[in-house]
PLY file of the C-alpha trace (Angstrom):
ply
format ascii 1.0
element vertex 381
property float x
property float y
property float z
element edge 380
property int vertex1
property int vertex2
end_header
3.61 -48.75 -154.26
5.60 -49.41 -150.97
7.76 -46.28 -151.96
4.73 -44.13 -152.59
3.21 -45.04 -149.27
6.55 -44.63 -147.47
6.87 -41.02 -149.04
3.39 -40.12 -148.07
3.63 -41.13 -144.46
7.16 -39.35 -144.46
5.52 -36.12 -145.65
2.41 -36.50 -143.40
4.78 -36.94 -140.36
6.76 -33.98 -141.39
3.72 -31.79 -141.72
2.35 -32.92 -138.38
5.67 -32.01 -136.81
5.71 -28.65 -138.30
2.06 -28.02 -137.28
2.94 -29.15 -133.63
6.11 -27.10 -133.38
4.43 -24.09 -134.81
1.89 -23.95 -132.04
-1.17 -25.26 -133.77
-1.33 -28.69 -132.08
-4.81 -27.96 -131.19
-5.73 -28.85 -134.77
-5.11 -32.51 -133.69
-7.56 -32.07 -131.04
-10.17 -30.69 -133.55
-9.59 -33.73 -135.71
-9.95 -36.04 -132.77
-13.19 -34.51 -131.45
-14.75 -34.37 -134.91
-13.46 -37.23 -137.08
-15.84 -39.74 -135.93
-19.02 -37.75 -135.28
-18.82 -35.48 -138.44
-17.22 -32.75 -140.13
-14.18 -31.00 -138.61
-15.99 -27.76 -137.92
-17.82 -26.19 -134.93
-21.48 -27.44 -134.88
-24.53 -26.38 -132.90
-24.67 -29.96 -131.70
-21.24 -29.91 -130.07
-22.60 -30.51 -126.61
-21.04 -33.86 -126.01
-17.59 -33.12 -127.50
-16.16 -31.04 -124.92
-16.06 -31.18 -121.14
-18.61 -28.75 -119.40
-19.93 -27.32 -116.20
-23.58 -27.91 -115.48
-25.74 -24.97 -115.22
-28.31 -26.07 -112.87
-31.96 -24.98 -112.68
-34.46 -25.30 -109.85
-38.24 -25.21 -109.90
-38.78 -25.91 -113.56
-41.66 -23.98 -115.03
-42.66 -24.56 -118.62
-43.91 -21.76 -120.89
-47.69 -21.18 -120.89
-49.00 -21.89 -124.25
-51.08 -19.35 -126.11
-54.63 -20.18 -127.28
-53.30 -20.11 -130.81
-50.33 -22.50 -130.07
-49.22 -24.16 -133.34
-52.61 -23.62 -134.90
-51.10 -21.89 -138.11
-48.52 -22.58 -140.66
-45.47 -20.58 -141.55
-45.68 -18.54 -144.80
-43.81 -20.29 -147.67
-41.38 -17.47 -147.98
-40.28 -17.84 -144.41
-40.31 -21.73 -144.77
-37.99 -21.59 -147.57
-35.59 -19.19 -145.98
-35.35 -21.50 -142.86
-35.01 -24.66 -145.01
-32.26 -23.00 -147.09
-30.31 -21.82 -144.08
-30.66 -25.32 -142.22
-32.80 -24.16 -139.37
-32.99 -26.60 -136.39
-35.68 -24.74 -134.46
-37.95 -21.75 -134.36
-39.89 -20.50 -131.31
-42.26 -17.49 -130.93
-43.22 -15.99 -127.57
-46.09 -13.53 -127.74
-47.42 -11.81 -124.66
-45.28 -14.16 -122.39
-46.89 -17.10 -123.99
-45.46 -19.79 -126.49
-47.53 -19.36 -129.60
-45.35 -21.50 -131.93
-42.64 -23.85 -131.98
-41.08 -26.24 -134.64
-38.02 -28.38 -134.82
-36.15 -29.86 -137.59
-33.07 -32.13 -138.19
-34.00 -34.84 -135.50
-34.25 -31.98 -132.62
-37.09 -31.59 -130.06
-37.86 -29.34 -127.30
-35.38 -30.90 -124.97
-32.51 -30.86 -127.44
-29.55 -28.72 -126.49
-28.21 -26.22 -128.95
-24.85 -24.46 -128.96
-25.39 -20.82 -128.21
-22.23 -19.81 -129.94
-21.81 -15.97 -129.48
-25.18 -15.55 -128.06
-23.21 -16.40 -124.91
-21.54 -12.93 -125.12
-24.80 -11.28 -124.61
-25.66 -13.57 -121.79
-22.18 -12.67 -120.17
-22.96 -9.03 -120.29
-26.21 -9.86 -118.55
-24.19 -11.58 -115.77
-22.02 -8.43 -115.61
-25.12 -6.52 -114.73
-25.82 -9.00 -112.05
-22.36 -8.83 -110.75
-22.76 -4.88 -110.57
-26.04 -5.12 -108.74
-24.20 -7.72 -106.28
-21.51 -5.27 -105.65
-18.82 -7.59 -107.03
-18.05 -5.04 -109.74
-18.28 -1.22 -109.11
-19.63 -0.42 -112.48
-18.87 -1.25 -116.11
-16.42 1.65 -116.10
-14.16 -0.16 -113.71
-10.80 -1.11 -114.94
-9.91 -4.65 -115.95
-6.66 -4.40 -114.44
-8.32 -4.35 -110.96
-8.88 -8.02 -111.82
-5.99 -8.81 -114.20
-2.97 -7.07 -112.57
-0.71 -7.90 -115.47
-2.44 -5.17 -117.43
-1.24 -2.46 -115.04
2.16 -2.43 -116.69
0.80 -2.32 -120.12
0.39 1.31 -121.78
-2.72 0.35 -123.39
-4.03 -2.52 -121.05
-4.03 -0.12 -118.14
-6.71 2.03 -119.59
-9.05 -1.00 -120.67
-12.39 -0.97 -118.96
-15.17 -3.62 -118.72
-17.25 -1.51 -120.97
-14.55 -1.52 -123.68
-14.78 -5.40 -123.56
-18.63 -5.59 -123.75
-18.78 -2.87 -126.61
-15.88 -4.58 -128.56
-13.61 -1.62 -128.32
-10.78 -3.33 -126.49
-8.02 -2.52 -129.06
-6.55 -6.09 -129.07
-4.17 -7.28 -131.83
-6.71 -9.98 -132.81
-8.26 -10.83 -136.31
-11.58 -12.42 -136.09
-11.46 -15.24 -138.54
-13.55 -18.35 -138.72
-12.77 -19.83 -142.17
-9.46 -21.58 -141.75
-8.04 -23.92 -139.09
-5.03 -21.72 -138.17
-7.08 -18.77 -137.16
-7.08 -17.60 -133.70
-10.86 -18.33 -133.34
-10.24 -21.95 -134.30
-7.55 -22.22 -131.80
-9.78 -20.58 -129.13
-12.48 -23.24 -129.73
-10.08 -26.08 -129.18
-7.31 -24.74 -126.97
-6.57 -26.42 -123.72
-5.85 -23.22 -121.66
-8.09 -20.34 -122.58
-6.75 -18.05 -119.97
-3.14 -18.36 -121.17
-4.45 -17.76 -124.82
-6.37 -14.68 -123.95
-3.93 -12.90 -121.69
-1.08 -13.26 -124.04
-3.04 -11.43 -126.79
-1.33 -8.02 -127.22
-2.92 -4.59 -127.82
-2.53 -2.74 -130.92
-4.26 0.56 -129.95
-5.82 2.39 -127.06
-9.01 0.87 -125.79
-12.15 2.87 -126.55
-11.02 4.41 -129.75
-12.58 1.93 -132.32
-15.12 -0.85 -132.66
-13.70 -4.20 -133.72
-15.51 -7.41 -133.07
-13.07 -9.75 -131.14
-14.11 -12.87 -129.37
-10.89 -12.66 -127.31
-12.58 -9.48 -125.61
-15.40 -11.87 -124.46
-13.07 -14.34 -123.01
-11.20 -11.55 -121.05
-14.46 -10.44 -119.79
-15.29 -14.04 -118.67
-12.04 -14.10 -116.82
-12.80 -10.90 -115.18
-16.33 -12.04 -114.09
-15.01 -15.34 -112.72
-12.44 -13.53 -110.55
-14.96 -10.67 -109.46
-17.72 -13.14 -108.18
-15.37 -15.96 -106.98
-17.36 -18.73 -108.70
-17.41 -20.45 -112.00
-19.29 -18.89 -114.65
-21.62 -21.72 -114.89
-22.48 -21.38 -111.19
-23.15 -17.70 -111.47
-25.30 -18.19 -114.30
-27.21 -20.83 -112.43
-27.63 -18.64 -109.52
-28.46 -15.34 -111.20
-30.48 -16.55 -114.31
-31.25 -20.01 -114.60
-32.85 -20.55 -111.26
-34.64 -17.30 -111.05
-36.14 -17.66 -114.59
-37.18 -21.24 -113.59
-35.58 -22.62 -116.81
-37.07 -25.98 -117.97
-33.87 -27.79 -118.31
-30.40 -27.62 -116.84
-27.86 -26.28 -119.40
-24.18 -26.93 -119.92
-21.18 -24.53 -120.44
-18.24 -25.84 -122.34
-14.90 -25.53 -120.60
-11.19 -25.99 -121.31
-8.92 -28.50 -119.63
-8.48 -26.12 -116.55
-12.23 -25.66 -116.02
-12.50 -22.14 -117.55
-15.66 -21.63 -119.41
-15.66 -20.78 -123.09
-16.91 -17.23 -122.24
-17.08 -16.25 -125.94
-19.40 -18.99 -126.76
-20.78 -22.52 -125.95
-23.82 -22.40 -123.64
-25.71 -25.44 -124.56
-29.30 -25.01 -123.65
-32.86 -25.60 -125.20
-34.54 -23.06 -127.42
-37.32 -22.77 -124.92
-34.78 -21.62 -122.21
-33.10 -19.26 -124.52
-36.35 -17.79 -125.15
-36.62 -16.78 -121.31
-33.27 -14.95 -121.80
-35.08 -12.81 -124.55
-38.12 -12.45 -122.35
-35.91 -11.14 -119.42
-34.44 -8.50 -121.92
-38.03 -7.70 -123.10
-38.97 -7.12 -119.51
-36.10 -4.66 -118.93
-34.24 -6.95 -116.74
-37.19 -7.75 -114.26
-38.48 -11.18 -113.79
-41.76 -11.32 -111.62
-41.02 -9.20 -108.64
-37.22 -9.26 -109.01
-35.10 -6.65 -110.80
-32.22 -8.95 -111.71
-30.34 -6.09 -113.44
-30.57 -2.55 -112.68
-32.63 -0.41 -115.04
-29.65 1.95 -115.50
-27.43 -0.92 -116.70
-30.28 -2.28 -118.84
-30.59 1.13 -120.67
-26.94 1.28 -121.26
-26.75 -2.37 -122.46
-29.28 -1.75 -125.09
-28.07 1.71 -126.08
-26.20 2.26 -129.44
-22.40 2.65 -128.77
-20.35 5.61 -129.90
-18.34 3.67 -132.54
-21.20 1.40 -133.75
-24.77 2.20 -133.54
-25.89 -1.42 -134.45
-24.11 -2.64 -131.22
-24.71 -2.25 -127.42
-23.04 -4.53 -124.61
-22.54 -7.57 -126.98
-26.13 -7.34 -128.04
-26.97 -6.19 -131.68
-29.49 -3.26 -132.37
-31.72 -2.15 -135.34
-33.08 1.26 -134.87
-33.36 2.02 -138.51
-36.07 -0.37 -139.39
-39.72 0.64 -138.83
-39.79 -2.04 -136.19
-36.99 -1.73 -133.73
-35.51 -4.76 -132.16
-32.60 -6.15 -130.35
-30.92 -9.61 -130.71
-28.28 -11.96 -129.57
-26.20 -13.42 -132.50
-24.27 -16.61 -132.60
-22.32 -18.37 -135.29
-24.18 -20.53 -137.79
-27.33 -18.56 -137.34
-28.34 -18.71 -133.63
-30.61 -15.91 -132.70
-32.58 -14.60 -129.67
-34.52 -11.54 -131.05
-36.57 -9.14 -128.99
-39.28 -7.01 -130.54
-40.64 -4.75 -127.66
-43.31 -2.92 -129.71
-45.01 -6.32 -130.43
-44.22 -8.08 -126.99
-42.38 -10.74 -128.99
-39.56 -12.99 -128.57
-38.18 -15.14 -131.53
-35.61 -17.84 -131.10
-34.15 -19.43 -134.08
-31.19 -21.90 -134.11
-29.35 -23.55 -137.11
-26.30 -24.82 -138.95
-25.68 -22.27 -141.76
-22.55 -20.07 -142.00
-23.15 -18.00 -145.04
-26.04 -15.65 -144.02
-26.07 -12.41 -145.99
-25.42 -9.39 -143.72
-26.00 -5.66 -144.11
-23.24 -2.92 -144.09
-23.21 -3.04 -140.26
-22.58 -6.89 -140.34
-26.16 -7.77 -139.23
-27.54 -10.80 -140.70
-30.42 -10.03 -142.91
-32.21 -13.14 -141.85
-33.03 -11.43 -138.56
-34.82 -8.61 -140.47
-36.83 -11.25 -142.43
-37.78 -13.12 -139.24
-38.98 -9.78 -137.58
-40.99 -8.79 -140.64
-42.49 -12.18 -141.44
-43.30 -13.13 -137.75
-44.73 -9.83 -136.69
-47.00 -9.86 -139.76
-47.97 -13.45 -139.22
-48.71 -13.07 -135.46
-50.82 -9.96 -136.18
-52.85 -11.80 -138.70
-53.49 -14.63 -136.44
-54.69 -12.60 -133.52
-57.00 -10.27 -135.56
0 1
1 2
2 3
3 4
4 5
5 6
6 7
7 8
8 9
9 10
10 11
11 12
12 13
13 14
14 15
15 16
16 17
17 18
18 19
19 20
20 21
21 22
22 23
23 24
24 25
25 26
26 27
27 28
28 29
29 30
30 31
31 32
32 33
33 34
34 35
35 36
36 37
37 38
38 39
39 40
40 41
41 42
42 43
43 44
44 45
45 46
46 47
47 48
48 49
49 50
50 51
51 52
52 53
53 54
54 55
55 56
56 57
57 58
58 59
59 60
60 61
61 62
62 63
63 64
64 65
65 66
66 67
67 68
68 69
69 70
70 71
71 72
72 73
73 74
74 75
75 76
76 77
77 78
78 79
79 80
80 81
81 82
82 83
83 84
84 85
85 86
86 87
87 88
88 89
89 90
90 91
91 92
92 93
93 94
94 95
95 96
96 97
97 98
98 99
99 100
100 101
101 102
102 103
103 104
104 105
105 106
106 107
107 108
108 109
109 110
110 111
111 112
112 113
113 114
114 115
115 116
116 117
117 118
118 119
119 120
120 121
121 122
122 123
123 124
124 125
125 126
126 127
127 128
128 129
129 130
130 131
131 132
132 133
133 134
134 135
135 136
136 137
137 138
138 139
139 140
140 141
141 142
142 143
143 144
144 145
145 146
146 147
147 148
148 149
149 150
150 151
151 152
152 153
153 154
154 155
155 156
156 157
157 158
158 159
159 160
160 161
161 162
162 163
163 164
164 165
165 166
166 167
167 168
168 169
169 170
170 171
171 172
172 173
173 174
174 175
175 176
176 177
177 178
178 179
179 180
180 181
181 182
182 183
183 184
184 185
185 186
186 187
187 188
188 189
189 190
190 191
191 192
192 193
193 194
194 195
195 196
196 197
197 198
198 199
199 200
200 201
201 202
202 203
203 204
204 205
205 206
206 207
207 208
208 209
209 210
210 211
211 212
212 213
213 214
214 215
215 216
216 217
217 218
218 219
219 220
220 221
221 222
222 223
223 224
224 225
225 226
226 227
227 228
228 229
229 230
230 231
231 232
232 233
233 234
234 235
235 236
236 237
237 238
238 239
239 240
240 241
241 242
242 243
243 244
244 245
245 246
246 247
247 248
248 249
249 250
250 251
251 252
252 253
253 254
254 255
255 256
256 257
257 258
258 259
259 260
260 261
261 262
262 263
263 264
264 265
265 266
266 267
267 268
268 269
269 270
270 271
271 272
272 273
273 274
274 275
275 276
276 277
277 278
278 279
279 280
280 281
281 282
282 283
283 284
284 285
285 286
286 287
287 288
288 289
289 290
290 291
291 292
292 293
293 294
294 295
295 296
296 297
297 298
298 299
299 300
300 301
301 302
302 303
303 304
304 305
305 306
306 307
307 308
308 309
309 310
310 311
311 312
312 313
313 314
314 315
315 316
316 317
317 318
318 319
319 320
320 321
321 322
322 323
323 324
324 325
325 326
326 327
327 328
328 329
329 330
330 331
331 332
332 333
333 334
334 335
335 336
336 337
337 338
338 339
339 340
340 341
341 342
342 343
343 344
344 345
345 346
346 347
347 348
348 349
349 350
350 351
351 352
352 353
353 354
354 355
355 356
356 357
357 358
358 359
359 360
360 361
361 362
362 363
363 364
364 365
365 366
366 367
367 368
368 369
369 370
370 371
371 372
372 373
373 374
374 375
375 376
376 377
377 378
378 379
379 380
């Protein structure tokens, strides 16, 4: 028995040494962050596991409730879909009023949920704010104006901010979530995001091909932070959280150097995520303020040349009878905007096996749009 244990620990030690020397030491951080609270995977309840910057609000203003607020039940087909995919919240905003909200798995209206990649779309909104503020000339501006190292790279010297937002950066990066040695896993736990992102090489000329790459969003975050001279959390607070009178402060996870995880990890309540959707529904205008220019808004939500299901890190569906736009995050986080019905839908959850169409759009979004538009129409008639 003693020999068996000795052999086990010797083997484990050797494996640990190989992992560390191979540059995968962040795996030990992943185990340390998750071994006590739960599984060794990212979760929409990761708020307390990482350091973060506060995204402060100011005058908190709750949603006005609709006359039909929570006066109806969801259809069985939708309830089964949400149960199967481990939903944690569902909110419906109709005509600027909260008409329905429901929470599951011990969540409530004040619970913070991890945005995951919905943060990429919020980052694009902040780029629009920075252009309006004059920090960035336009989305066509070269990234090398903010990251001088790219000036000496035959591909990097051509990279634009627009290339980053449309996922046409040309990085040598494989988007992979299903094993701990993937770059995305490293990105989630790494101690220095800037070092990781700026060491990623290019494999082709930017603007030539669509390829979804989370490193592009992280580089965009570095550019934005350098452009505005503030942390991303401070700028998010100044340009969106305070003007939109969010109900609660938010948090944005950071690495050991205080750099936000620009590719993900804004922790906020579903009610406040819904206000982001309402801002998009109102074409970038809130009350009497045009927070992003109409020109930028139109470009942000327009199909791109190499992927007509994608804009500036927002997803699009123009083929369905009911056109819609949506923010999309890992494990099934959605902010969905349906302009024709003056409708915003927020859904959060914990499920990583959603079926997708040929353009990689989750089919659940289509189900939510179809079922909820029909439901709301029936309730108001």
